[in-house]
C-alpha positions as a Markdown table, in Angstrom:
| # | Residue | x | y | z |
|---|---|---|---|---|
| 1 | Tyr | -12.9 | -8.7 | 25.3 |
| 2 | Gly | -9.4 | -8.6 | 23.9 |
| 3 | Phe | -7.7 | -9.8 | 20.7 |
| 4 | Glu | -4.0 | -10.2 | 19.8 |
| 5 | Thr | -2.4 | -11.6 | 16.6 |
| 6 | Thr | 0.8 | -11.7 | 14.6 |
| 7 | Ile | 0.4 | -12.6 | 10.9 |
| 8 | Arg | 3.1 | -13.6 | 8.5 |
| 9 | Phe | 3.2 | -13.2 | 4.7 |
| 10 | Asn | 5.8 | -13.2 | 1.9 |
| 11 | Pro | 7.0 | -9.5 | 1.4 |
| 12 | Ala | 8.4 | -10.3 | -2.0 |
| 13 | Ile | 4.9 | -11.1 | -3.3 |
| 14 | Leu | 2.6 | -8.8 | -1.2 |
| 15 | Glu | 2.8 | -5.6 | 0.7 |
| 16 | Val | 0.3 | -4.1 | 3.2 |
| 17 | Val | -1.4 | -0.9 | 1.9 |
| 18 | Asp | -1.2 | 1.7 | 4.7 |
| 19 | Ala | -4.7 | 2.4 | 6.2 |
| 20 | Asp | -3.7 | 5.6 | 8.1 |
| 21 | Ser | -1.2 | 7.9 | 6.3 |
| 22 | Gly | -1.5 | 10.4 | 9.2 |
| 23 | Thr | 0.2 | 8.0 | 11.6 |
| 24 | Ala | 3.9 | 6.9 | 11.4 |
| 25 | Gly | 4.4 | 3.5 | 10.0 |
| 26 | Val | 2.0 | 1.1 | 8.1 |
| 27 | Gln | -1.3 | 0.5 | 9.7 |
| 28 | Val | -4.1 | -2.0 | 9.0 |
| 29 | His | -7.9 | -1.2 | 9.4 |
| 30 | Pro | -9.6 | -2.1 | 12.7 |
| 31 | Gly | -12.7 | -4.2 | 11.8 |
| 32 | Ser | -16.2 | -2.9 | 11.5 |
| 33 | Trp | -17.3 | -5.2 | 14.4 |
| 34 | Leu | -15.1 | -3.3 | 16.9 |
| 35 | Pro | -16.9 | -0.4 | 18.8 |
| 36 | Ser | -15.4 | 3.1 | 18.3 |
| 37 | Ser | -14.4 | 3.0 | 22.0 |
| 38 | Thr | -12.1 | 0.1 | 21.4 |
| 39 | His | -8.5 | 0.7 | 22.7 |
| 40 | Ile | -6.0 | -0.3 | 19.8 |
| 41 | Val | -3.0 | -1.7 | 21.7 |
| 42 | Ser | -0.8 | -2.4 | 18.6 |
| 43 | Asn | -1.3 | -1.9 | 14.9 |
| 44 | Asn | 1.8 | -2.3 | 12.9 |
| 45 | Ala | 2.6 | -3.9 | 9.5 |
| 46 | Asp | 6.2 | -4.4 | 8.5 |
| 47 | Asn | 6.4 | -4.8 | 4.7 |
| 48 | Gly | 10.2 | -5.5 | 4.9 |
| 49 | Ala | 9.8 | -8.5 | 7.4 |
| 50 | Gly | 6.4 | -9.6 | 6.1 |
| 51 | Thr | 4.6 | -9.4 | 9.5 |
| 52 | Ile | 1.4 | -7.7 | 10.9 |
| 53 | Thr | 0.8 | -7.2 | 14.6 |
| 54 | Phe | -2.6 | -6.1 | 15.8 |
| 55 | Ala | -4.0 | -6.1 | 19.2 |
| 56 | Ala | -7.2 | -4.5 | 20.5 |
| 57 | Ser | -9.1 | -4.4 | 23.8 |
| 58 | Leu | -12.6 | -3.2 | 24.8 |
| 59 | Val | -12.7 | -0.8 | 27.7 |
| 60 | Ala | -14.9 | -1.4 | 30.7 |
| 61 | Pro | -17.8 | -1.0 | 31.2 |
| 62 | Ala | -18.3 | -2.0 | 27.5 |
| 63 | Pro | -20.1 | -5.3 | 27.1 |
| 64 | Ala | -18.0 | -8.2 | 25.6 |
| 65 | Leu | -18.4 | -9.0 | 22.0 |
| 66 | Asn | -20.4 | -12.1 | 21.2 |
| 67 | Gly | -21.2 | -13.7 | 17.8 |
| 68 | Ser | -19.3 | -13.2 | 14.6 |
| 69 | Gly | -17.7 | -10.1 | 13.0 |
| 70 | Asn | -14.7 | -8.5 | 11.3 |
| 71 | Ile | -11.9 | -7.7 | 13.9 |
| 72 | Val | -9.3 | -6.5 | 11.4 |
| 73 | Ser | -9.2 | -5.8 | 7.7 |
| 74 | Ile | -5.8 | -6.0 | 5.8 |
| 75 | Pro | -5.6 | -4.6 | 2.4 |
| 76 | Phe | -2.7 | -6.1 | 0.4 |
| 77 | Arg | -1.1 | -4.9 | -2.9 |
| 78 | Ala | 0.6 | -7.4 | -5.2 |
| 79 | Lys | 4.3 | -6.8 | -5.8 |
| 80 | Ala | 5.2 | -10.0 | -7.8 |
| 81 | Gly | 3.6 | -13.1 | -9.1 |
| 82 | Gly | 3.6 | -16.3 | -7.0 |
| 83 | Asn | 2.0 | -17.9 | -4.0 |
| 84 | Thr | 2.3 | -16.9 | -0.4 |
| 85 | Ser | 0.7 | -18.2 | 2.8 |
| 86 | Ile | -1.0 | -15.9 | 5.2 |
| 87 | Thr | -0.3 | -17.6 | 8.6 |
| 88 | Tyr | -1.0 | -16.9 | 12.2 |
| 89 | Gln | 2.3 | -16.7 | 14.1 |
| 90 | Ala | 0.3 | -16.0 | 17.1 |
| 91 | Leu | -3.5 | -15.6 | 17.8 |
| 92 | Lys | -5.2 | -15.0 | 21.2 |
| 93 | Leu | -8.6 | -14.1 | 22.4 |
| 94 | Val | -9.4 | -13.2 | 26.1 |
| 95 | Asn | -12.7 | -12.7 | 27.9 |
| 96 | Ser | -13.5 | -9.8 | 30.3 |
| 97 | Ser | -11.6 | -11.6 | 33.1 |
| 98 | Ala | -8.4 | -11.9 | 31.0 |
| 99 | Gln | -8.9 | -15.6 | 30.6 |
| 100 | Ile | -7.8 | -17.0 | 27.3 |
| 101 | Ile | -10.7 | -18.3 | 25.2 |
| 102 | Pro | -10.0 | -21.7 | 23.3 |
| 103 | Ile | -10.2 | -21.2 | 19.5 |
| 104 | Ser | -9.5 | -22.9 | 16.3 |
| 105 | Arg | -7.9 | -21.1 | 13.4 |
| 106 | Ser | -7.2 | -21.5 | 9.7 |
| 107 | Asp | -4.3 | -20.1 | 7.8 |
| 108 | Gly | -4.8 | -18.9 | 4.2 |
| 109 | Ser | -2.9 | -18.3 | 1.1 |
| 110 | Val | -2.8 | -15.8 | -1.8 |
| 111 | Asn | -1.9 | -16.6 | -5.4 |
| 112 | Val | -0.8 | -13.7 | -7.5 |
| 113 | Thr | -1.1 | -14.9 | -11.2 |
| 114 | Ser | 0.2 | -11.9 | -12.9 |
| 115 | Asn | 2.2 | -8.8 | -11.7 |
| 116 | Gln | 2.0 | -6.9 | -14.8 |
| 117 | Ala | 0.7 | -3.4 | -14.5 |
| 118 | Thr | 0.4 | -0.1 | -16.5 |
| 119 | Leu | 1.6 | 3.1 | -15.2 |
| 120 | Gln | 0.6 | 6.3 | -17.0 |
| 121 | Gly | 0.6 | 10.0 | -16.4 |
| 122 | Gln | 1.1 | 13.5 | -17.9 |
| 123 | Val | 3.9 | 16.0 | -17.6 |
| 124 | Leu | 3.1 | 19.7 | -18.4 |
| 125 | Leu | 5.7 | 22.3 | -19.3 |
| 126 | Glu | 5.3 | 25.7 | -17.6 |
| 127 | Gly | 4.5 | 28.4 | -20.2 |
| 128 | Arg | 3.8 | 26.1 | -23.1 |
| 129 | Thr | 0.9 | 24.6 | -24.9 |
| 130 | Asn | 3.0 | 21.9 | -26.6 |
| 131 | His | 4.3 | 19.7 | -23.8 |
| 132 | Ser | 6.5 | 17.2 | -25.9 |
| 133 | Gly | 10.1 | 16.3 | -25.4 |
| 134 | Thr | 10.1 | 15.5 | -21.7 |
| 135 | Thr | 12.1 | 12.4 | -20.8 |
| 136 | Val | 10.4 | 10.1 | -18.2 |
| 137 | Gln | 12.5 | 7.5 | -16.5 |
| 138 | Leu | 11.1 | 4.6 | -14.5 |
| 139 | Asp | 13.2 | 3.4 | -11.5 |
| 140 | Gly | 16.4 | 4.8 | -13.0 |
| 141 | Gly | 16.0 | 2.4 | -16.0 |
| 142 | Ala | 13.5 | 2.5 | -18.9 |
| 143 | Thr | 12.7 | 5.9 | -20.5 |
| 144 | Val | 9.9 | 7.2 | -22.7 |
| 145 | Thr | 9.6 | 10.7 | -24.3 |
| 146 | Thr | 6.3 | 12.6 | -24.1 |
| 147 | Gly | 4.3 | 13.8 | -27.0 |
| 148 | Ala | 2.5 | 17.1 | -27.5 |
| 149 | Asp | -0.1 | 16.3 | -24.8 |
| 150 | Gly | 2.7 | 15.4 | -22.3 |
| 151 | Arg | 1.3 | 12.0 | -21.7 |
| 152 | Tyr | 3.5 | 8.9 | -21.0 |
| 153 | Gln | 2.9 | 5.2 | -20.2 |
| 154 | Phe | 5.0 | 2.3 | -18.9 |
| 155 | Asn | 4.2 | -1.4 | -18.7 |
| 156 | Thr | 5.9 | -2.5 | -15.4 |
| 157 | Asn | 5.4 | -4.6 | -12.3 |
| 158 | Gly | 2.9 | -3.8 | -9.6 |
| 159 | Gly | 4.3 | -1.9 | -6.5 |
| 160 | Ser | 5.9 | 1.4 | -5.8 |
| 161 | His | 7.9 | 3.2 | -8.5 |
| 162 | Thr | 10.0 | 6.3 | -8.8 |
| 163 | Leu | 9.4 | 8.4 | -11.9 |
| 164 | Gln | 12.0 | 11.2 | -12.9 |
| 165 | Phe | 11.2 | 13.9 | -15.4 |
| 166 | Thr | 13.9 | 15.9 | -17.3 |
| 167 | Arg | 13.8 | 18.4 | -20.2 |
| 168 | Ala | 16.3 | 20.9 | -21.3 |
| 169 | Ser | 15.8 | 24.4 | -19.8 |
| 170 | Tyr | 13.4 | 23.0 | -17.1 |
| 171 | Leu | 14.0 | 22.0 | -13.6 |
| 172 | Arg | 14.1 | 18.2 | -13.2 |
| 173 | Arg | 11.6 | 16.6 | -10.9 |
| 174 | Ser | 10.9 | 13.1 | -9.4 |
| 175 | Ile | 7.8 | 11.5 | -7.7 |
| 176 | Ser | 6.7 | 8.2 | -6.4 |
| 177 | Ala | 3.7 | 6.3 | -7.8 |
| 178 | Asn | 2.1 | 3.1 | -7.2 |
| 179 | Ala | 1.2 | 0.6 | -9.9 |
| 180 | Val | -1.4 | -2.2 | -9.2 |
| 181 | Ala | -1.0 | -5.7 | -10.7 |
| 182 | Gly | -3.5 | -6.3 | -13.4 |
| 183 | Gln | -4.7 | -2.6 | -13.6 |
| 184 | Thr | -3.9 | 0.7 | -15.1 |
| 185 | Ala | -2.7 | 3.3 | -12.6 |
| 186 | Thr | -2.4 | 7.1 | -13.2 |
| 187 | Ala | 0.4 | 9.0 | -11.5 |
| 188 | Pro | -0.3 | 12.6 | -10.3 |
| 189 | Thr | 0.1 | 15.2 | -13.1 |
| 190 | Val | 3.5 | 16.9 | -12.9 |
| 191 | Thr | 4.3 | 20.5 | -14.1 |
| 192 | Leu | 8.0 | 21.2 | -14.8 |
| 193 | Thr | 9.1 | 24.7 | -14.0 |
| 194 | Ala | 11.2 | 26.7 | -16.5 |
| 195 | Gly | 14.7 | 27.0 | -15.2 |
| 196 | Asp | 17.7 | 29.3 | -15.7 |
| 197 | Ile | 18.1 | 29.8 | -19.6 |
| 198 | Asn | 19.8 | 32.2 | -21.9 |
C-alpha cells in the first residue's frame, strides 16, 4: 500500500534526467504499475549529492497492489566513463495497515564505457543568406567558426554544456545544450540579431 526508498549513485558518472520540467527540482517517473490516484509523497533526485528519494502511497479505498510491476522509473544520463553502483540506502514497503512487509533487495551497477559525444547545431545571422564567421565556444574553452550554412560541431563529453555565439556587428548569445555519451545531439538553432553598427 506504500513504498519508500532512497537510492544512491555516483554523481560524477551519472545524472538523473528530469521527468517533469514543469515542477521545481529534478523528478523521476512514477512507475506504470501505480494507479493514477496514487499519492506521491516524495519525488526528488539530487544530482549534486547522487541521491534519489521516492515515496508513494495508495489512497483508501483503493485495493492494495499485489503481484509484480514497475513502481518507479529512473532515466540516467552518462556524464563520464566509469563504474557506479546503484544502491538502496533505504527501502520500505508497507501494507494497508501500515505494517512493514519483509522484503529482499538487490543493488545494481552501471558501467559507462565511453563518455564521448558529438554536439552539433546551426547559427543563423539575421538578414543574411551567408551565415559564416560566427565563433562558437564550448564551456568557455574550445572554439569553432561556422561555414556558410552556419553549422558547427564539437566532440565532447556527455552532459550539460554551455555554448556561446559571437560575431562582429551581432549581439552575442549563449544557450545550454545536452550531449549524450555515444550519440550525436543537436542543439537548438540559434539566430543572432544584428546589433548597433555604423
